[in-house]
C-alpha positions, 0 to 999 in steps of 0.5 A: 548639104549645100548649106553645110558646104556654103558655111564651110566655104565662107569660113575659108574665105574669111581666113583668106581675107585676113591673110590678104588684109595683113599682107599690106601691113607688114613692113619688115622681118620683125613684123612678119615674124613676131608682129612687132612684139605687140600682141595682146593677152587674148590674141597671144593666149588663144593663138598659142593654144589653137596652134598647140592642139591642131587636128589632134584635139578634135580628131586624134584624141577622140579617136584614140579614146574611141579605140583604146578607152579612157586610159588615153586621157593620161596624154591629155592630163600630161598636156594640161599640166605641161601647158600650165607649167609652160605659161608659169615657168617660161612665158614671162622670162622668155619674153624678156630674154628674147627682147634683151638678146634681139632674137626673132626665132627660137633657134636664134635665141638659143645661140644669142643667149649664150653668145655662141662664137661658132654659130653652130647652135642656132644653125643646128637648131634651125635644121632640127626645127626644119626636119621635125616641123616638116614631119609635124606639118605632114600630120596636119596635112593628113588631118586636112585630107581626111576632113576634105575627103569626109566632107566632099567625098573627094580622093584622099590625095586630092583632098590633101592638096586642096586642104594644103593649098588653102592653108598655104595661101593665107600663111604666105600672105599674112605672116605672124599677124595673120597667123595669130589673128586667124588663130584667135578666131579658130581657137574660139570656134574650136572651143565652142565646137568641142563643147556644143557637139557632144552635148547635142549628141548626148541629147539624142542618145536616149537610154544608151549607156556609156558604161555598157558600151565600154563593157561590150567593147571590152575597153576600159572606162576607168583612167586607171588600169585594172591591174596596177603593176610596174608595166601599168605605172610605166605606161602612165608615166610614158603617156603623161610625159607628153607634157614635157614637150611644151618647153621645146615647141617653137610654134608655141613658145614663139607666142610668148616672144610676140606678146606686147609685154611680160606684164600682159602674160598673167592675163594670157596665162589665165585665158590659156589654162581655162581653154586647154583644160575645158577643151581637153576634157571635152575631147575625151568626152567626145571619144567616150560617147562615141563608143556608145554611139558607134558600138560595132565599132563602125570605124577602123583604127585608121578611120577612128579619128573621124568620129567627131566628123561623123557626130557633126553630120549626124546630130547638127543641122546644116547651118551649124554643121558647116560651122563645126566642120570649119572648127575642125579645119580651124584646128588643123590650120591653126597649127600648120600655119604656125609651124610653116612660119616658125620653120621658115623663119628659123632657116632664113634667119639662122642658116640663110642670113647667117651663113650665106647672106649676112647683108640681105635686106628686109625684102630679100629675107621676106622673099626667102621666108615665103619660098621656104614656107612653100617648100615645107608645105610641099614636102608635108603634102608629099609626106601626107600622101604616104601610108601613115597609120594615124595622125596621133603617131606622126604628131607624137614623133615630132612632138617628142623630137622638139621636147627632147632637143629644146625643152631642157635648153629653154628651161636652163637658159631661163633659170640657170645663170651659169649655163654655157653655149657648150652645155647647150650644144651638147644637150641638144645633140645628146637629147636628140640622139637619145630620143631617136635611138630610143624610138627605134631600139627594140624596147622603144615601145615601152616608153615614149621617146621624149622622156629618155631624150629629155632626161639625157639632155638635162643630165648633159647640160647639168654636167657640162655647166658644173664642169665649166660654168659661165664666166662671161660678165656680159652674159651674166649681166644680161641674165641679172637684168632679166631678173631685175625686169621680172621684179618690176611691177 
């Protein structure tokens, strides 16, 4: 056990060291928030995917499959398709447009893209980002707490505080560069762990049959339901709709903004697609073999998300065990550091600077960013100590909020020449409202709330654009310039 603790601790020290290393190398807000738009394909791809999956990949998804069966794989399929489309449809165009509009955050881009004269769009977007990222970060703190509780046997609340403190330290120190470079390491570590650990488990299974275990637990081994009716089709559509969320996730699409050039996106796309497809398939496999290994089930619904931790403890030697436990922490850290930075930057740039301190200097803005990171982290820790049922449920709510609020706006902003700021504002409001109403209405459990929110947002933008198309020659010329740059070899 001492060896496992040592390896885990060394990994945490490495991440803290990276944060300290980059602390002295950020000279202005743009470098702190976007790394000076100078990251290469590998760092961009691995950072985007590592910050995407979080503890959900190694804890939430395997635990869901363990309790409910292979049908939960539709979420993973939706995410894989969403990832691919996000890289193919959004990455290049967003990289070009955010540079043309001099945008450092997703919220500021939405306002600047349409030259919103009121400033309401970017401020409202920043508020939405702050709220949903605090909730999202809370889910990561839950995952960190469960991990520290399982490894060190400490009280859950104490575990949340300890895990959050480690994450907070290196995020405060290093900014975007530290976040992206640690995400590169974490992405590689997660990829190795999600492949190696289940293979080790299979080598120790002997004659245990996965099919028999699923049958004994009376949970489906097939991805398709036994009775394929309208309700089953609705369930598949609902779970697959997770993929729509990618277009509106600020902590993911901000990676597209920081890559060195739109020409580097092609290589990054290939790397990202391979990583996500293999990782999601492996995570589903972990959940499946867990059904065979732990047949009672030995884990309750709330504890089912610890199956990967239990597998590491059972089948890995102490040296590798410490490394693979660190991989789970890596999954958690790689998301929460990105969330903290994206949320703090939106509030500092699009609320504090725009509404209160228009002439704030670089030093002041970086100080405000760090204070906001601290505030959001503390709120997330408080949320994590509440009685949440699973990581999966918390993530689904925040993910749906971002997808419904921003997804259609980002897509229309990159593919519609005629869209206006009025359409963007109306779409953001109606999409968010529809998502929240659907979530809490009596029939909300029949469909994941991201889908009605996304549809309402899309219809609103389409109608507003048709009724009052864009006629500002400067905005139209800017869009045309993006298309010209996109065609350059």
